[in-house]
ZARODO-378801 format. One line per 2 residues: number of its first residue (from 0); their letters; for each residue x, y, z of C-alpha. Coordinates in pm, whole numbers, plus 50000, padded with zeros to 5 digits. Each point is the difference from the previous one (the first is absolute). Layout:
! ZARODO-378801
NUM) a) X,Y,Z; ... .
END
This chain:
! ZARODO-378801
0) xx) 59889,96684,76286; 50318,50155,49856 .
2) xx) 49962,50307,49783; 50214,50127,49716 .
4) xx) 50200,50308,50089; 49952,50324,49804 .
6) xx) 50208,50003,49683; 50258,50262,49910 .
8) xx) 49943,50218,49695; 50075,49823,49675 .
10) xx) 50326,50047,49817; 49916,50065,49640 .
12) xx) 50140,50127,49677; 49879,50321,49834 .
14) xx) 49857,49806,49706; 49882,49645,49955 .
16) xx) 50203,49733,49828; 49736,49955,49734 .
18) xx) 49628,49946,50043; 49831,49715,50182 .
20) xx) 49699,49821,49852; 49744,49885,50257 .
22) xx) 49763,49736,49862; 49688,50003,50218 .
24) xx) 49741,49731,49924; 49649,50012,50141 .
26) xx) 49694,49783,49968; 49831,50209,49728 .
28) xx) 50291,50197,49854; 50375,50028,49996 .
30) xx) 50230,50291,49938; 50363,50094,49969 .
32) xx) 50126,50301,50196; 50332,50168,49929 .
34) xx) 50186,50136,50300; 50312,50213,50028 .
36) xx) 50193,50128,50302; 50104,50360,49953 .
38) xx) 50120,50266,50242; 49870,49824,50309 .
40) xx) 49657,49899,49871; 49834,49736,49784 .
42) xx) 49808,50087,49683; 49738,49751,49882 .
44) xx) 49830,49976,49663; 49743,49748,49878 .
46) xx) 50115,49898,49651; 49758,49716,49923 .
48) xx) 49679,49849,50137; 49835,49684,49870 .
50) xx) 49697,49787,50089; 50016,49671,50188 .
52) xx) 49695,49800,49894; 49925,49669,50174 .
54) xx) 49849,49731,49776; 49760,49723,50103 .
56) xx) 50063,49674,49811; 49795,49683,50059 .
58) xx) 49879,50139,50330; 50343,50103,50137 .
60) xx) 50111,50362,50033; 50353,50061,49866 .
62) xx) 50243,50286,49961; 50099,50074,49638 .
64) xx) 50363,50016,50104; 50141,50013,49646 .
66) xx) 49796,50312,49928; 50126,50141,50330 .
68) xx) 50358,49927,49894; 49940,50175,49669 .
70) xx) 49886,50307,50195; 50323,49989,50199 .
72) xx) 50207,49989,49681; 49805,50293,49856 .
74) xx) 50055,50190,50323; 50374,49941,49998 .
76) xx) 50010,50118,49639; 49814,50317,50105 .
78) xx) 50241,50046,50292; 50299,49990,49769 .
80) xx) 49838,50252,49766; 49890,50242,50274 .
82) xx) 50133,50351,49948; 50141,50028,50350 .
84) xx) 50189,49673,50009; 50336,50169,49939 .
86) xx) 50320,49872,49840; 50049,49723,50256 .
88) xx) 49676,49831,49890; 49803,49754,50210 .
90) xx) 50238,49890,50275; 49785,49728,50155 .
92) xx) 49657,49837,50005; 49803,49900,50312 .
94) xx) 49671,49808,50009; 49724,49994,50262 .
96) xx) 49650,49853,49990; 49714,49859,50202 .
98) xx) 50075,49695,50211; 49918,49628,50018 .
100) xx) 49952,49907,49631; 50254,49792,49811 .
102) xx) 50101,49822,49681; 50132,49644,49973 .
104) xx) 50301,49910,49786; 50083,49658,49855 .
106) xx) 50348,49845,49980; 50082,50215,49697 .
108) xx) 49894,50323,50170; 49680,50025,49794 .
110) xx) 49686,50142,50161; 49738,49731,50065 .
112) xx) 49686,50197,49917; 49887,50347,50102 .
114) xx) 50012,50070,50375; 49668,49959,50182 .
116) xx) 49848,50317,50147; 49987,50017,50379 .
118) xx) 49625,50071,49981; 49929,49669,49830 .
120) xx) 49765,49782,50203; 50239,49704,50018 .
122) xx) 50125,50094,50348; 49658,49988,50168 .
124) xx) 50024,49772,50302; 50378,49958,49967 .
126) xx) 50095,50164,50333; 49798,49738,50186 .
128) xx) 50161,49723,49795; 50350,50126,50077 .
130) xx) 49917,50028,50369; 49933,49626,50010 .
132) xx) 50374,49946,49961; 50129,50328,50142 .
134) xx) 49776,50169,50259; 49941,50373,49963 .
136) xx) 50191,50098,50314; 50303,49794,49899 .
138) xx) 49991,50136,49645; 49993,50358,50130 .
140) xx) 50286,49926,50239; 50214,49894,49702 .
142) xx) 49892,50267,49748; 49829,50290,50180 .
144) xx) 49761,50043,49707; 49624,50047,50014 .
146) xx) 49771,49713,49908; 49885,50115,49658 .
148) xx) 49891,49753,49730; 50173,50202,49728 .
150) xx) 50343,49923,50148; 50237,49797,49784 .
152) xx) 49995,49722,50259; 49628,49940,49949 .
154) xx) 50029,50038,49623; 50257,49720,49998 .
156) xx) 49777,49787,50223; 49717,50053,49750 .
158) xx) 50229,49901,49710; 50143,49684,50157 .
160) xx) 49823,49776,49745; 50082,50228,49706 .
162) xx) 50230,49838,49745; 50182,50331,49950 .
164) xx) 50108,50008,50363; 50120,49641,49974 .
166) xx) 50200,50090,49688; 50139,50325,50143 .
168) xx) 50363,50032,50096; 49985,50357,50128 .
170) xx) 49752,50261,50120; 50048,50371,49934 .
172) xx) 49782,50276,50143; 49875,50259,49751 .
174) xx) 50280,50262,50027; 50261,49724,50003 .
176) xx) 49846,49842,49691; 50021,50331,49812 .
178) xx) 50358,50043,50122; 50087,49648,49875 .
180) xx) 49870,50077,49653; 50196,50326,49992 .
182) xx) 50328,49849,50120; 49990,49621,49974 .
184) xx) 50091,49983,50371; 49769,49839,50257 .
186) xx) 49952,50097,50362; 49735,50120,50243 .
188) xx) 50015,50335,50177; 49945,49973,50374 .
190) xx) 49721,50256,50058; 49776,49846,49732 .
192) xx) 50089,49651,50126; 49873,50095,50345 .
194) xx) 49646,50035,49860; 49992,49628,49916 .
196) xx) 49958,49879,50362; 50300,49776,49933 .
198) xx) 50275,50224,50147; 50113,49987,50363 .
200) xx) 50044,50367,50098; 50254,49906,50267 .
202) xx) 50242,49827,49763; 49889,50205,49695 .
204) xx) 50005,49680,49799; 49758,49739,49867 .
206) xx) 49844,49811,50292; 50078,49627,49987 .
208) xx) 49728,49940,50261; 49733,50137,49766 .
210) xx) 50131,49853,49674; 50049,49656,50156 .
212) xx) 49659,49999,50167; 49836,50064,49662 .
214) xx) 50223,49759,49812; 50145,50277,49781 .
216) xx) 50333,49943,49828; 50245,50252,50146 .
218) xx) 50172,50015,49661; 49688,50173,49866 .
220) xx) 50101,50320,50178; 50298,50193,49856 .
222) xx) 50281,50164,50197; 49896,50321,50170 .
224) xx) 50118,50349,49911; 49994,50302,50227 .
226) xx) 49914,50357,49893; 50303,50168,49853 .
228) xx) 50152,49681,49867; 50056,49915,49638 .
230) xx) 49744,49808,49794; 50194,49977,49675 .
232) xx) 50030,50221,49693; 49761,50059,49713 .
234) xx) 50046,49735,49733; 50129,50100,49657 .
236) xx) 49659,49932,49842; 49834,50222,50263 .
238) xx) 50249,50279,49928; 49920,49969,49631 .
240) xx) 49625,49999,50067; 50010,50308,50225 .
242) xx) 50276,50199,49833; 50192,50031,50326 .
244) xx) 50379,50006,50005; 50152,49728,50213 .
246) xx) 50106,49889,50236; 49684,50079,50201 .
248) xx) 49976,49820,50334; 49673,49892,50158 .
250) xx) 50014,50084,50370; 49801,49814,50263 .
252) xx) 49782,50261,50173; 49717,49952,50247 .
254) xx) 49823,49783,49742; 49679,50000,50203 .
256) xx) 49852,50340,49921; 49911,50065,50363 .
258) xx) 50363,49938,50097; 50108,50267,49753 .
260) xx) 49721,50231,50122; 50109,49967,50364 .
262) xx) 50361,50065,49895; 49867,50320,49841 .
264) xx) 49829,50126,50318; 50160,50339,50078 .
266) xx) 50035,49929,50372; 50256,50144,50240 .
268) xx) 50124,49747,50252; 49817,49681,50093 .
270) xx) 49701,50119,50203; 49745,50004,49722 .
272) xx) 49712,49798,49865; 49919,49980,49631 .
274) xx) 49671,49961,49819; 50042,49906,49635 .
276) xx) 49662,50099,49866; 49795,49928,49694 .
278) xx) 49743,49734,49922; 50132,49835,50315 .
280) xx) 50183,50159,50292; 50311,49833,50142 .
282) xx) 50059,50142,50346; 50287,49911,50227 .
284) xx) 50348,50070,50129; 50353,49916,49890 .
286) xx) 50191,49765,50228; 50336,49825,50012 .
288) xx) 49855,49660,50101; 49665,49824,49955 .
290) xx) 49717,49972,50252; 49889,49636,50001 .
292) xx) 49779,49987,50308; 49658,49840,50012 .
294) xx) 49855,50341,50085; 50150,50136,49678 .
296) xx) 49847,49716,49798; 49658,50056,50159 .
298) xx) 50023,50372,49916; 50054,49922,49628 .
300) xx) 50344,50157,49977; 50253,49889,49743 .
302) xx) 50381,50005,50002; 50120,50067,49648 .
304) xx) 50366,50069,49936; 50128,50338,49891 .
306) xx) 50303,50179,49864; 50325,49996,50202 .
308) xx) 49902,49715,50231; 49679,50161,50126 .
310) xx) 49662,49841,50075; 49676,50156,49878 .
312) xx) 49766,49927,50291; 49657,50096,49872 .
314) xx) 49629,49932,49970; 49801,49994,49677 .
316) xx) 49701,50237,50015; 49711,50048,49758 .
318) xx) 50115,50326,49846; 49840,50233,49749 .
320) xx) 49837,49699,49834; 49689,50095,50198 .
322) xx) 49987,50343,49837; 50095,49866,49656 .
324) xx) 49709,49758,50010; 49760,50273,50114 .
326) xx) 50110,50217,49707; 49942,49711,49760 .
328) xx) 49657,49932,50147; 49889,50363,49975 .
330) xx) 50120,50019,49641; 49811,49680,49913 .
332) xx) 49686,50153,50155; 50031,50302,49775 .
334) xx) 50116,50237,50275; 50378,50025,49946 .
336) xx) 50193,50199,50259; 50288,50237,49938 .
338) xx) 50258,49893,50256; 50141,50337,50106 .
340) xx) 49651,50144,50054; 49895,49684,50185 .
342) xx) 50295,50024,50238; 49926,50368,50064 .
344) xx) 49640,49915,50084; 50110,49709,50223 .
346) xx) 50225,50235,50196; 49689,50200,50099 .
348) xx) 49816,49693,50138; 50025,49959,50380 .
350) xx) 50273,49750,50084; 49953,49652,50151 .
352) xx) 49625,50015,49952; 50015,49646,49863 .
354) xx) 50296,49763,49969; 50034,49647,49868 .
356) xx) 50260,49731,50051; 50239,50038,49706 .
358) xx) 50124,49651,50082; 49666,49833,49937 .
360) xx) 49974,49739,49724; 49662,50143,49900 .
362) xx) 50187,50281,49818; 50248,49784,49811 .
364) xx) 49788,49918,49695; 49926,50251,49727 .
366) xx) 49652,50140,49944; 49731,50182,50202 .
368) xx) 50254,50159,50234; 49788,50302,50105 .
370) xx) 49713,49764,50086; 50225,49765,50196 .
372) xx) 50141,50292,50199; 49645,50119,50071 .
374) xx) 49899,49648,50106; 50295,49979,50240 .
376) xx) 49909,50334,50157; 49636,49895,50033 .
378) xx) 50093,49665,50155; 50218,50168,50263 .
380) xx) 49743,50266,50089; 50187,50293,49848 .
382) xx) 49861,50273,49774; 49978,49878,49642 .
384) xx) 50188,50223,49749; 49745,50189,49792 .
386) xx) 50209,50115,49705; 50342,49950,49838 .
388) xx) 50167,50261,50220; 49887,49828,50320 .
390) xx) 50100,49659,49863; 50343,50134,49905 .
392) xx) 50047,50151,50346; 49903,49665,50155 .
394) xx) 50259,49824,49781; 50283,50241,50081 .
396) xx) 49922,50010,50373; 49997,49620,50001 .
398) xx) 50333,49977,49817; 50162,50252,50234 .
400) xx) 49871,49795,50291; 50150,49683,49850 .
402) xx) 50331,50182,49949; 49991,50101,50366 .
404) xx) 49943,49646,50123; 50279,49862,49779 .
406) xx) 50251,50261,50112; 49908,49954,50366 .
408) xx) 50013,49620,49975; 50332,50006,49815 .
410) xx) 50146,50220,50271; 49861,49780,50277 .
412) xx) 50100,49666,49849; 50348,50103,49886 .
414) xx) 50105,50241,50272; 50097,50252,49732 .
416) xx) 49945,50365,50094; 49804,50202,49746 .
418) xx) 50021,50379,49989; 49895,50064,49638 .
420) xx) 49781,49824,49745; 50112,50011,49636 .
422) xx) 49732,49954,49735; 50140,49905,49659 .
424) xx) 49844,49877,49676; 49683,50122,49833 .
426) xx) 49815,50082,50321; 50259,50266,50081 .
428) xx) 49812,50222,49752; 49677,49970,50200 .
430) xx) 50022,50292,50242; 49688,49903,50194 .
432) xx) 50122,49644,50062; 50341,50129,50110 .
434) xx) 49844,50249,50240; 49761,49743,50146 .
436) xx) 50286,49752,50044; 50195,50262,50197 .
438) xx) 49697,50069,50218; 49928,49631,50054 .
440) xx) 50358,49909,50091; 50059,50313,50204 .
442) xx) 50332,50026,49817; 50137,50226,49727 .
444) xx) 49961,49862,49649; 50249,50070,49721 .
446) xx) 49845,49937,49658; 50211,49902,49699 .
448) xx) 50156,49897,49781; 49734,49847,49778 .
450) xx) 50282,49828,49808; 50172,49847,50304 .
452) xx) 50054,49662,49828; 50175,50161,49703 .
454) xx) 50222,50204,50230; 50094,49692,50199 .
456) xx) 50070,49801,49683; 50215,50273,49841 .
458) xx) 50198,50079,50315; 50101,49639,50064 .
460) xx) 50129,49992,49642; 50175,50335,50041 .
462) xx) 50174,49886,50316; 50124,49685,49827 .
464) xx) 50139,50220,49720; 50159,50229,50266 .
466) xx) 49800,50298,49877; 49903,50026,50367 .
468) xx) 50141,49834,50308; 49880,49932,50351 .
470) xx) 49748,49782,50186; 49623,49998,49959 .
472) xx) 49955,50314,50206; 50235,50184,49765 .
474) xx) 49789,49899,49702; 49694,50135,50179 .
476) xx) 50177,50332,50045; 50025,50019,49621 .
478) xx) 49628,49929,49968; 49920,50282,50242 .
480) xx) 50206,50240,49791; 49828,49889,49678 .
482) xx) 49629,50033,50076; 49745,50242,50138 .
484) xx) 49860,49857,50321; 49681,50108,50174 .
486) xx) 49969,49983,50378; 49680,49958,50201 .
488) xx) 49989,50065,50372; 49740,49814,50210 .
490) xx) 49699,50206,50105; 49668,49949,50170 .
492) xx) 49880,49778,50282; 50208,49684,50003 .
494) xx) 49755,49826,50234; 49740,50000,49721 .
496) xx) 50226,49772,49798; 50041,49764,50293 .
498) xx) 49623,49981,50039; 49963,49924,49629 .
500) xx) 50271,49732,50025; 49815,49844,50291 .
502) xx) 49683,49980,49785; 50196,49820,49728 .
504) xx) 50157,49758,50249; 49657,49919,50140 .
506) xx) 49868,49933,49650; 50301,49780,49919 .
508) xx) 49938,49789,50312; 49634,49968,49907 .
510) xx) 50090,49892,49645; 50276,49762,50109 .
512) xx) 49774,49699,49973; 49848,50096,49665 .
514) xx) 50321,50021,49790; 49947,50363,49893 .
516) xx) 50328,50117,50149; 50277,50022,49739 .
518) xx) 50272,49778,50134; 50295,49896,49795 .
520) xx) 49818,49706,49842; 49770,50207,49777 .
522) xx) 50081,50068,49636; 49919,50330,49832 .
524) xx) 49792,49882,49706; 50073,50334,49833 .
526) xx) 50138,50102,49665; 50167,50333,50060 .
528) xx) 50367,50082,50021; 50091,49876,50342 .
530) xx) 50190,49736,50184; 49903,49943,50359 .
532) xx) 50364,50061,50087; 50062,50279,49751 .
534) xx) 50026,50361,50120; 50054,50175,49672 .
536) xx) 49658,49992,49828; 50059,50265,49736 .
538) xx) 49658,49970,49842; 49785,50066,50306 .
540) xx) 49772,50308,49978; 50143,50154,50314 .
542) xx) 49952,50366,49925; 50165,50200,49726 .
544) xx) 50198,49905,49689; 50356,49882,50023 .
546) xx) 50258,50199,49803; 50171,49790,49733 .
548) xx) 50342,50138,50084; 49986,49840,50343 .
550) xx) 49975,50326,50195; 49785,49980,50307 .
552) xx) 49647,50131,49987; 49893,50211,50294 .
554) xx) 49752,49857,50248; 49831,50339,50013 .
END
């Protein structure tokens, strides 16, 4: 498998050509971050945060996308008014969000109803229906994407009898819909398009094999944009609404938030794995071409497209959702836990006493999480956690073990060497999880930045504006110079992790016939800020508050 060569240092100006507004939309909130390149580093500031509240109407769960758009406008107004924006004003806007969800436009460009939420039950059973016309192995060979019912492909299959789909003339994914309203220009950014299961990663274009097999009109899918390209300019009415001085271009960034997060990984060279952590963990490697083998499909790896022609070869892992649900359960029982104290107590519990399969479907649903973890330990003959500290240690050991298996499998299936593991996103603040991940992988872990997606978004804009130049590796050099990183060296007996992994593999084989293993066909059924592909997860309680000015919190 070819690897990207190390990048030279970036060529950059002493001060930015204005400030860059990064619109980052998540499943329970959105925010606008303001970024500036100055003296060889990037300064980030959160200028506005707003809720994203799904609404259930007549039994269907929708996004309130107009309210979301209003939050974007308010955020752009706040960006223009920020004290540090400077005389050059807002130089560009970039938008990233969760994947798979979309809006439909009629012949006049009018939205045909609020977009349906990916957690809506309409896609139940759709993967099996699609496989009647396009078998799973053939579908993977053409798209390289995991079999997940939330994917746009299965949403469209579920909507095939919907009058809105029949009336639609174009489909826009969420960040592209917001961009259209801001600019009046339509298009679909490639990294977000790759989450649909309708893109061929070899051609980096819409797959005619998939669209034709499902009877989808190819005209429904707009022309593709690549990160760094233009997406239009803010309309006059938007300038008036936000108080910005035009012209203000909208720049196509890695519109899938994980694509922006991976672009913001402060790696040196190509021999690294990344774990974008939060409610879910996205663990994998960066490649220059997809892995479309049957072994890759069976291992639940996905090939999503990244910035600068890269491929994000990764596995979705049940992240800190397990701990979040435990915290909710303990609070509901009247025994709330203070997170920092809980993590300190968990660090004193003997390691690998009990581990569970973080890929098991039994942990996907909300509610009773401590009891379900205890039941899993009891069923597998392991000591049952007796208190919150032991339960927390079980969760973090299990997640570190899942990180290990994903990194090892990614290396084995892709042929990519891995010398360092980068942990970005909210979990980078959790020192115990970072240390356990280093021990489990037997590799050094570099933790940070928490705001990797915002850095990736801003730097793609800055490069387009020539505030910085150079390839992806050069942008990562800027990230390294902008944040405080924490390094964790592997310690302890590595064989203990292999023995624990063997226990999990044995359990997975035992459960294979009872459908408790989380394969890619299981929905989340949750209502927290997460997308199964998203690595940014700003709202996860991962250990320690996040500074509003975008500076990195220490993992200590």
